[in-house]
ROKEKOL-716130 format. One record per residue (C-alpha): x, y, z. Coordinates in steps of 0.1 Angstrom, whole numbers, plus 5000, padded with zeros to 4 digits. Layout:
// residues N
XYZ...
***
This chain:
// residues 935
471952685461470852455433469052135442470651795434470751765396470452135389473952215377472752425348469252565346468052845326471552995323471453115359475153125364474753285398473752935410476752765395479852755417483052865400485252565398487452375375486052045388483251835373480451885398477551665388475151905405476551835440476452115466479752225482480652125517480152395544483852485542483552565505485652265494483952045468483851675477485351405453482751195435482250965406481951225378485451365376488351545393487551795419489652075435492251955460490851945495493652165509492452525506495952655512496852605476495152935467493552815435492653075410489153115397488853015360486653325356489653545365492353345347491253075322494653045304497653075327501152935328500452905365497752655357500152445337502952455363500552405392500352095414497252005395499251985363501951775380499151545393497751505358501251425343501751155369498351005363498651035325502050875326500650565344497750555319500250585290502350295303499350065307497950175274501250115256501549765272497949685261498649835226501749605222499849305235496949385210499449395181500949065191497548895195496449035162499548935144499348575158495748545148496148695113499348505105498348185124499947965097503348055109504947865137504448025171507748145185507548305219511048455217510348625183507048775195508648875228511449055210509049215185506849325214509749485233510749685202507049775197506849895233510050095229508850265197505450335212506050445248508250745243506050925217502950825237504550975269505351295251501751305239500551245275502551545288501151765260497651635268498151725305499152075295496252115272493751985298495252235323494752515299491352405285489652245315487952575327486752645292485452295288483552305321481852625310480952485275477752305266479651975263481252025298477852095313476351795296479051565310478851725344475151675347473751345361473251115331469651025341468751345359466251585344467751885326465152015302466952335289470352165288469151865269467052085246470052295237472351995233469951805210469352115189473152175184473751805177470951755152471752085135475452005131474751665118472351795091474652075082477551835078475451605056474251895035477752035031479051695020476351664994476952024981480751964979480251644960477851814936479952114928483251924926481851664902479551884881481752194877484952164856486152514864487552514899486952894905483252854896482952544917484552724947482353034943479152824940480052604969480852904991477553074983475652754989477352695023476453055034472852985025473052645042474552805074471653065076469152785071470852575097470652865122466952915116466452535120468452545152466252815167463052645156464152305169465352455202462052625208460152305199462252085222462152345250458352325249458351945246460651895276458752155296455651935294457551605294460551665317461051295322462451285286465051545292467951335304471551405294471951045284469751115254472051365235475151175246473750845232472551015201475951165195477550825199475050675174475750955149479450885151478950515146476450585117478950815100481650555102479350285090478250505061481850575051482750205051479650115031480450385006484050285003484149905010487349874990489250035020489149685036491149545006493949785016493449805054492349545078489649665102492149625131494549865114491850125112490450085147493550025168494650385172491250535181490550235204493950295222493150655226489750565241491450325265493850595276490950835284489150565304492250475323493050835331489450875344489650565365493050635379491950995388489050845408491150575426494350755433494151055457497751155458499950995430503550955438505651235423508451005412506250775389506351005359510251045359510650665363508350595333510250865313513650695322512150355312511050495278514450645271516250315281513950105259514350325229518150325232518349955237516049915206518150145185521349955190519949595191517249615165519349495136520949205155518348955144515848935115512548765123511149025147511649295120508949145098506449175127507449525136507749675101504949485083502449335108502049585137499749875127500950225137504250075150505650045115504950415110506850485143509750275131509850465099509850795119512650665142514850565112514250905095515151095127518350895132519550915095522251175100523351215064519951195048520650905025517650705036519650465058520350495095523250355114520650255141517450055141518949795117519750055089523249915086524650245073528450195078529150565074526250785085528251095078528551035040525451015019527250834991527950535014524950315024523649965018521750064987524650234970526450124939529849974947532149964916535249754922538649924922537950254939538950134973535650234989533049995003530150204991527449944998528649845033529049495022531949255013534549535010535249704977533149544949531849194954531948834940530848754905527448584904525948644870526448384842525848474806525648234776524048174743521147984759522947644763520947474735520047114733521846974703519546674696517146674667513446684677511746774645512346714608511347074602510547374624507347324644504447554650504547704685501447794704502247984736499348024760499648264790496948224816497248524839497648444876496948064872498247884902499547524895498347404929494747474918495047224890494246854894497446734878499446924905497446764933494346994937491346804951488647004933487746914898488847254884490847144853489746824835491146934801494347084815494846754834494546574800497146804784499246774815499446394812501146414779503346724787506546804806505246924840507447174858506447174895508647464905508447714877509448054892508148384877510748664877508148904892504748884907503549164884502649104847504349404832507649284848507148904844506048884808508949104794511348884814509748574798509948724764513548854767515248594790516448864813515548954848513249254853516049484867518249394836515549494811515749834794512650024803511550364793509550594815508950414848505250494855502450244856503250104822506950134815507950144779510049844766512850014747513949884712517249764725515549464741515349154720511948974724511348614714508948724686511848924671514148614672511448404654510148654630512748594601511448234598508048244615504648404611504248574644500848674659499348764693495848774707495648954741492448914760492449244779493149614773495549624803498649634781497449894756499550174772502649944774504750064745507149824728505349514741504449414705508049404691508449124666504749044661503349084626499849074640499049204676495349214685494249344719490749344734489349694739487949594773489749514806487549214813486049104780483548824774485248504783484848334750486048624728489748574733489648214722487248304693489848554681492648304686490848044664490348314638494048384639494848004635492647994604494648274589497948114599496947794582497147964548500848064554503547814544505847934572505547784607503648004631504248144666500948244682500848394717497448384733496948574765493948474787492748704814490048474830491748404863492748764870490748954895487949064896486648704896483148644883482849004872479648934852477948794883478048434872477348194901480348034919480547654914482247594948481147844974480948204985484648264994487148454972489148134965485847964954485248234928488848194916488447814912485247874892487248094869489847824866487147574856485747814829489347884817489747504813486747494790488047774768491447594765489647284754487947484727491247634715493147304714490247124697490247394670493947354666493646984660490647024637492547254614495146974608498247184603500947034582503547094608503646954643502647204670504347254703501947374730503247574760500847664788502147894815501048164839502848484843502848464881500748314910497948454931497748514969494848414991495948545025498848305029500848605041497948835048497348965012495248874982496148904945499648974933502249244926503049274963506049044971508048744961506448484983505748144968502048194963502748494941505648374920505148004917503747954882502147704860504447564832503547274808505347204776503746954752506046824724504446604699505746244700507146284735505546134766506346414789507346384825507646554859510446794866510746904902513847124900513247504902513447674868512848044859510148144834512848354817514148024804511148004780512848254757515848034748513747724751511347844723514347954702515847614707512647444697512647654665516347574660517247944658520448034676520548354697522748634685523248774719524148644753521448584780521448484817518648234809519147884793517147634773515147384792515447114765518746974780516846924813513946754795516046534772519746544779519846414815521846714826519946784858523146844878523647174859520247294872520447164908522447444924521447704899520748054913517248174904516148534910512848704913511949064922509349324926510449654912508949994923506950224900504650514906501650304918503449994933506350134952507549804967511149684962511949324970514349064958514448684962517148424955516348054952518847774952517347424952515047414982516547714998515048064994515948405008513848715005515549055009514149415012517049634999515549945015515149825051517649535051514949285062515748925054513648605055515048255049512947945040513547585033510947435009511747085020509747115052508047455046506747475010504347765019507047985035505748025070508847925090511548195087514948035095517048345092517948345129518447975132520747945102522848265102525648115080523248015052521448345055524748535052525848325022522548365002522348735011525848784999525148614966521948814962523549144970526449074947523948984919522149324925525449514924526649334893523649314871520949574880520749854855521550204870517950324864516750034886518750144916517250384941520550574948521150654911517550774905517550984937520851134930519751244895516551404908517851584939518751934925520952204940518452474932515152534915515252604877515452964868512552924844509652674844506952624819504252694846504652834881502252674906503352794941501152584963502352464998501052125006500252095043503252305052505452015042506652115007506052374981505152284945507052554928506052464893506652224864507952184829505852034802507051924767504152084748500452174751499052004721499151624717497851354694496451024706499150784717501651064725503251114759502551414781505851474799505851664832508751754855507451884888509752074912509252054950510952264977510852065010509852285039509252015066509651645072506951385078506551015085503450995061503650815028501951075006500450984973500351244944497351284921497851424887494451374872492751454839489451644837487451684805484251844793480951714805480151384787483751294780484750974797488250964811489750614807490750444840494450444831494750804819496250974849499551044866498850924902502050814918504550804946507351054942510150954918508050664907508150504941511950544946511850844970508750844990507651145010508851015044512351035031512051405022514551625040514051995048515752215022515851964994514852054959513151754942512451684906509451454901508851324866505451214856504451084821500851034809500050854776497050984757494850674750494550564714490750564716490450904734487851134718489451414698489651704692489051794729490452024756491351864789492652004822495451854843494851894881497151824911496351694946498251524974496651274998497651075029495750745024492250875014492651205032493551505009496251735022495052105021497152375007498352615034498852915012495452894995491852955008490952725037489952375027491452394992493452084983493252064945494552304919494352324881497752294864497352354827494852324798495852084771494452024736494151674722494151694684
***
């Protein structure tokens, strides 16, 4: 019989009692029944149960259906309930702390918490039952394994051979993993041929494995001799502690290597699930020690509770609005469970459920749902709103010009766009820091628009809206990927002015280079070759352009685009003037932008143009600094992202303050009005000159203003906003979520009134949905795009057959390509075809990347990374049996080196984790598609 602390010594299994318990080196009682103790569960004390020895039957259905399994289910169900309650409470506390600027409403948080518990408890309980079965199967194997013996031994007892073997295995596995990672990185980045890279990596891993085994044997022998002479060092706590340190070190190394992950995920988002799992394990362990005989009825009661909660949640979830923002946006993991619940209850597969707030009024007909088009006169309420059709909301006109005479002859017009410049960070709009001394001077002699609203929080949507006078969803775009093409049918302000004006543009970034059609109407269009050029260069080029324009008799229209206040701030490591925080760096950029604007306007005045010059300074959108948990822009339509700077300086006029909301789209007819050029087409925007000079403010007071975030391949969000005076409603067309704000008392939109003021919510929502149905182009509607790309069968012929199965979820059958030789500036057009094999709640991201020969730099925007159907049909909506066409277009950069051969590759990832192909060699997750020649 082994002494105390000698559970495993020298592999002498004859000394080890056969048991599925954790024994900690304790000797059995005289009757052969092992006592309960602090290290884990033991065999039941009643010997009449006739327990089978794990040596005779390790894997047995009897083990699963045994009283021990029932006991585990009961204990795990209790642990699951407690963990789910703690998980819900952690979500609520985290949400309150992170969004502390919003009023604390106990009823909203309680309701959100109950829905969170309902969505969490049932899947967690199913997981607990599965865990009980797995433990019943695997417990005997675990106790015989090295890890089981390590956990069974006293933490601070002396176990030389056990600790020597454990440390040898742990250190060897750690070094092997590090070496494998380095080898994988080397071959995947240095080899451009996937076959050669795979062969080289395989051979290297074999050599590494042989070396690892030799190292393991040598290290084991060394540690064995060391612990034989120094047995006081051989304590099981040592390898357990080292393993824990290695795990923490690997996590820390990952976060140090990829710090940008915290720009996407809050640390709480990353740690909540593993922390909850750890809590569950600890609870199961503690309950097992404290509860001798759990009540058999506990597990069924918890199961009934979970079913009751999920049913109540399914039918009541859509009754109110505010709790939905917490559940679907602010509770990590829960929002994924909500997405899974809606997908499972979507009977007709149209992406909308009749339960969980989906508002699908006919869940048996895929053509009827809240996102459907609803043409009037067919007798069908296709969009589940306001019956057949809807009220007319849109108002078109010729721009509603001001008829008064402002100039003897057409003035020069200098339009300055400062990317992401927030008005509330300027002194003339009340900012306390001295960020804008020159802008404040210009502001004092200009018309100051305190509530200028961008039509989108993303530049490639907002600026076309400003230039055309139309809302983003009314603009004719080409291919919807990353940089959608502006089609020629759009009429831009430069085209309106060009017959009478000398038009020119200076753009201080290369961001818009792939944006085709953006230069319509400009005789001169100069873009910087760098994303973040030297700060002074844009103004230097603008001054050069002004000198050229001075030699022309015609008036000029010069658009100058300044990129200073766009992230990354202080990219050249200049010191911050105000402090270490992100907003301090932004304010420093504002101050430097102010200096560049002074240089530009001083040069304009020094050149002494013969005509008077109108100066318009505006931003294309705002910038977020955690007002709603995010930084930057392009995410949503909250005030911090769409409130814009707008100053209009008209020579000879004193200026003034205008507090009524106005859309930036009004700049198009306003500039045409200043130039005294009538529009030849109707537009939903109108000139601001009557508001500035005509005293017709009543026409603007109840005006409906719209803003939206449209999806594309990289930014898949879809959100609409309607503003009427001080009232604002934000609507998510896909989920039906609504938020209502009153800027009178809540200018920063932290107090959602959608539940307190249901009549106003319904009124504004009705107007917004009618506007969507009436004005949005078909290609901007999810239902139209999805219907066009869900095919009845795979094409009979494809340019290239691929045949890879991604994670068992779908098969990439192949793709069509327009050609295999391209010139710079041409578009590579790919149509992928997917056959859906299974469904998932994951939001997968598709990587179509470009690889070139060694030494050829691939530009940052030359890729086809995207969400399926350009963000309009994401992977969690895929249904088994569907055939999906996924169009991807890549534009060959104008400055790409040629001639050269490149290779297109394909990969799918969930977050940062690549999804392996299940019909290819193990671990393969990237495949070459086709070789292309750039002429």
